[in-house]
N, C-alpha and C positions, 0 to 999 in steps of 0.2 A: 503494499500499500504505500510506503514511503512515509517520511516524517511530515506531518501537517500541523497547522497552527489549531489551537484550541477552538477557535471560532469555526474553522472548516470542519473539524471533527464533530462539533456539537451541531452543526447544520445537518449532518448526516445521521442524526439520531434516528432510530426506527419510530414508525407510527403504528399504533395499536388501536383498532376499531372494533368494538363489539357490533355484531351484526345479527339483529334478531328480527327486524321487519324491514320492508322494502324501502322505506324512507331513509334507511341507513346505508344502502347501496351507494347511492349518490355521494354521500359524505365520504365514504372509503375511497371512491374513484377520484374525488377531488383532492384528498390528502395525499394520494399516491401520485397524483399529477403534479403537485407542488414539489414533492420530493424529486421527481424526474427532471423538472426544470432546473431545480438546484444543482443537480448532478450533471447537467448538460446534455440530456438525452434529446435526439433530433425528433422531429414531428412524427416520423414513421415509427420509430422505436417506442416513443411515448404513447402512440396510438395502439400499439401491440399490447403495451403494458395496461392501458385502459380496458381492453378487451378481456385480459386475464382477470383484473381485478373485479370487473363487472360480473363476469361469469362465476368466479369463485365466490363473491358475495351473495349473488343469486342462489347458488347451490346451497349456501348456508341458511339462507331463508326458507327455500322451498323443500329441501331434502333433509336437512339436519335439524330443523326447527330452531336455528340460532347457533352462534359460535363466535369466533374471534378471528379477524383478519389483521395480520401483521405484515407490513411492507417494510423491509429493512435493507440498507446498503450492504453489499458483499464486502469481503475483505480480499485485497489483491487487485485484480482487475475491477473497473468501475462497473457495478451492476446492481440490480434490485432482485431481492427474493420476495416472492409473495407467498405467504404461508397462511392457509386456511385450516382452522383447527376446530373440531367440534366433538361433542359427546352424543351424536345422534345415533340413528338405527345401524349405521355402517353398511358395508356392501358385501355380499357373498361372492360377487362376480365383478370386480373392479374393471377388468378389461371389457366385459360385455357392457358396463355402464358407460365407456368411453366412445362406443359407436354412436354416430350421429342418428338421431331419431329415438334413441332409447330414453325412456322417461318413466318414472313412478309418481310423478306429481302433477301430471297433466300439462307440463311446458313442452318446448320444442325438442328438448332432449339434446341440445348441442354444447352444454356446459364443459364437461371434462374434455371432450374431444376438441373443442375450440381452445381450451387452456393449452393442452398438449401441442397443438399446431402452432400457436403463437410463441411458445416458450423455447428458449435455447437449451434449458434443461428442465426435465420434469420427472416427478416421482410421487407416489403416493402409498400410504399404508391405510388399510381399512379392515375392521373386524366386525362381523354382526354383533350388535348389542354393545359395542365398546366405542364406537365412533371412528372418524376418519381424520387423517392429516394429508393435506394435499401441498406440495411444494413446487413452484414454478419460478424459474430464474430466467431474467433477461439481461443481457450484456448491453452496455451503452453503445459500444464500438463494433458490434457484430457478434456472430454466432460460434466463433472460433472456440473450440472446446477449452474449458479451464484446465490448465496444466497443474496436476497435483504436485504439491511441494514434496520433493524427495519420495514420491510415491504415496504420500499421505494426502487424503482429501479431507477438508474441514467443512463443518456445518455448525450453525449456532442459532439459538434464539435468545434474544435479550430484551427484556421489557421493563418499564418503570412501574412503581407502585401505583395502584389505582388513584386516578385524579391527578397525576403528575405527568409532565411531558419530558422533563429532564431525567436522564437515565443514569442512576448512580453507579451502576456496573458498566464496565467496558471491556472488550476483549480484542485481541489482534492474533494474526499468524504470519508467519514469514518463513522463507527458505533460509537456511543457514549453511555454513560451509560444511557441516557434519550431518545435516538432516533437515528436519523441519521443526519449528518451535511455535508455542502458543503461550499467550498470557491471558489471565483473567484477573481483573482487579475490581473490588467492590469498595467504593468510597463509603466512609462512615456516615450513616444517616441517609437522607434522601435529597433530592432537588439539585440546584445548581452547584452548590459547594461540593457535594458528594460527587457529581459528574466531574467536575473540575479535577478533583483529587484523583480519581480513577483514570482520567485522560492524561494527568502528568505521568502516572506510571506506565501507561501504553506508550507515550512518546519516548520515554527512557528506553523501553524495549526496542522499539522501532528504530531508534538511532544506532543501535549496535546489537541486532539479534544474534550475532555469532558470539556475543559475550557469554561466559559461564553463567548458569542460572543463578548461582549465589551473587555474582557481581551485579546482574540486573536487580536483584533485591536491594543490594547495597545502594546502588545508584538511585533507584526509587526512593529509597529511604532519605536520601539527601534532598531529592526533588520535592518530597511532600512535607518537609519539615515545617514550612511556613502555612501549611494548609490543613485540611480536615483529617488527613491520614486515611489509610485504606488497608484491607486485607488483599494480599497479592499471591498469586502462585505463577510459577513459570515451568513449562515442560519442554523438553526437547526429545524428539523421537530420532534415534540413530539407527544403525543397521540391525542390532540385536538387543538394544536397551533403551529405555526411556529415563532421562535424567529429570528429576523433579525437586523444586524447592519452593517452599511456601510458608507464609506468616499469616495467621488469621484464619477466618472461616471460609476458605475456599477449598473444597473437597475435590479430590482426584481419585479415579479408579482406572486400573488397566484391566481389561477383559479379554479373555481368549477362551472360546468355548465355555465350559462350566467354571473355569477359573476366574476368580475375581481378586485382584490385589488393591487394597485400599492404601492410598499413598499418604505419607506422613507430612503434616502441616503444623508448624509450631505455633503456640499461642503468642500473641502479640499484635501491634499495629505498625504497619510500615509508615515511618514519618514520625512515630512517637513510640518510645519504648519498645523498638524492635530488637529481639534477641539476635545473637550471632546467626547469620545465615548458614544453612546446612543443606547439603544436597543428598538425595537418596536416589538409588537406582533400581529399575525393575525390569524383567524381561520384556522384550518387544519383538513382534515378528510382523510379516505381511498379513497375518490373520488377527491382529490385535486391534482393539478398540480402546481409545482413550476417552473418558468422560471427565470434564471439569465442570463444577457448579458452584455458584454463590450460595450463601445461606438462605436466599429466598427460595430455594428448592429443597424440600423434605429429603433426608438421606436414606429414606427406606425403598427407593425404587429398586426394582430387580429386572434385568432384561429378559430372564428366563420367562417372565410372565407374558413376553411378546414374541411368539415364535417367528422366526424369519426376520425380525426387526433389524438385526445387525448387518443385514445385506442391503438394506435400503440406503437412499441417499443420506448422508450424515445429518443434513438439516431436518429430515423426516425423523430420524432418531432423535435429535435434540428437541424437537417440537413435541413428540409423544412423551418424552420424560417431562418436559415443562408442563404439558396439559395435565398429567395425572398426579404432579408432585409440586406444583406451584403453591406456596403457602398463602398467596393472595394478599399479603400485607407487607411486602417488601419488594424492592427491585429483584428481579430473577433472571439469572442467566445460565444457560447450559451450552457448553461447547464440546463438540465431538470431533475427534481426529480418528479416521478410519484407514487401516491399512489396505493396500491394493487388492489383495486376495479376497476381501469381503465384498467388493463392489460387483454386483451381479451385472452380467452382460445380457441384458434382455431388452431390446429396443421397444418392447410392448409396454414396458413400464418406465424405462429411463432413457433419457437422451442426454448425454454428457460427453 
């Protein structure tokens, strides 16, 4: 993504719109359009985004009886993710539901098919009785596939506490000389000052993503001394291991098959009363999954409750964890790093 000013990063905060009735579809479309303008989308690609948002929001109203629509900037190349999340009846046959003309609600039946055609990347996960997550990604400058960082593909969901537009959590990912790295920062409290603190940590990371994880924490500690402070965790995925250093309530787990390793983060506050930074290492392979989450996410989630989910787009994985474990009274962020062997090569569900 490159180092950007606080104002630029703040401008790119996600927009999160509850969609329960048809009058909210237009509001979701207008908020997405404003974000596209801020990011420099041309008229054609902004128009494609408008179709995606409109169809996704209509699906929430007519098929799911309500849900939430998140439009968020990607990390790396400039683009936008449209994420529709619901707890509706779900779909027994998602592929069938994407055929034009298929409808269970008396509509024209063009929603999912239209979204998939307009998106540069598309994926979904749906279970009868449990709800649906749909992710559509559109790049500002064209449909060239997103290059995974050192074989690792990232996805995330990051939202503010209800009633707030400023997101106190921030995250970023970057290629490094030895692999791929990610950071999650949770500014203390909520609102503008929490957002500023978390972004200070992000900028420290982006200035030198090749630095050791402990050095990034130490530099973040210096950068945050005059502000609110934050919980911060940094992970670097290398050939056969992941390096992790964290201070405060940012959780990390490495998952491979039925094996789950919870990563160690020390108590403290980056910027105030930070203990000595310490790095821990854990096994990593191309079949591994890394999940990092702020304390707005309940820690009880278990991926074995979602058969097949680890092979979905990492943003679908992050959104599913967010949907079912969001505390609802805090900023909430989930970041997923996915090894290349987990990405399914099925053009009927994924285009990337």
